[in-house]
C-alpha atoms as one frame of an Amber mdcrd trajectory, in Angstrom:
protein
  37.706  -9.736 -14.542  36.623  -8.164 -17.822  34.080  -5.102 -17.994  31.810
  -5.150 -21.207  31.785  -1.527 -21.463  29.440  -1.513 -24.539  26.762  -2.869
 -22.641  27.556  -0.727 -19.531  26.910   1.998 -22.014  23.770   1.045 -23.335
  22.636   0.448 -19.671  23.536   3.901 -18.968  21.885   5.305 -22.035  18.649
   3.521 -21.584  18.581   4.341 -17.862  18.944   8.132 -18.644  16.513   8.521
 -21.162  14.091   6.360 -19.370  14.349   8.820 -16.228  14.213  11.997 -17.887
  11.090  10.422 -19.924   9.497   9.438 -16.596  10.047  12.759 -15.012   9.103
  14.536 -17.854   5.727  12.869 -17.693   5.146  13.510 -13.943   5.857  17.261
 -14.672   3.615  17.516 -17.712   0.905  15.946 -15.288   1.464  18.553 -12.338
   1.540  21.397 -14.707  -1.698  19.864 -16.094  -3.186  20.000 -12.470  -2.350
  23.460 -11.810  -3.467  24.515 -15.368  -6.905  23.133 -14.025  -6.988  25.809
 -11.348  -6.090  28.712 -13.658  -8.258  27.767 -16.476 -11.496  28.359 -14.221
 -10.562  31.593 -14.196  -9.562  32.101 -18.094 -12.751  29.874 -19.089 -10.508
  27.093 -20.523 -11.058  23.565 -20.694 -10.793  22.240 -16.982 -11.762  18.660
 -18.164  -8.977  18.382 -20.736  -6.442  19.635 -18.350  -7.255  16.922 -15.610
  -7.510  14.283 -18.217  -4.132  15.037 -19.418  -2.980  15.273 -16.046  -4.267
  11.859 -15.154  -3.158  10.352 -18.599   0.607  11.584 -17.554   0.056  10.084
 -14.052  -1.344   6.501 -15.513   1.860   6.350 -17.731   4.078   6.721 -15.018
   2.379   4.242 -13.040   2.687   1.580 -15.963   6.390   2.696 -16.187   6.872
   1.960 -13.024   5.154  -1.114 -12.885   6.738  -2.462 -15.935  10.135  -1.709
 -14.406   9.012  -3.630 -11.414   8.291  -6.596 -13.376  11.398  -6.742 -15.364
  13.025  -6.852 -12.134  10.996  -9.633 -10.238  10.501 -11.531 -13.452
């Protein structure tokens, strides 16, 4: 049995980058929702914080759906 270490390293690298990006997007969405609550007290734009959070969550859902598509197809 021969292991293709270059391919294994490539898969590891792409998986690591995708995981960090997905967790980062989800974290930005949660931060956006928490800023929404504090923005009402400081007079900030609540709609902008909520929209940004929803965009981050939508991108997370799209990335998960694309991953499922790659596995199933």
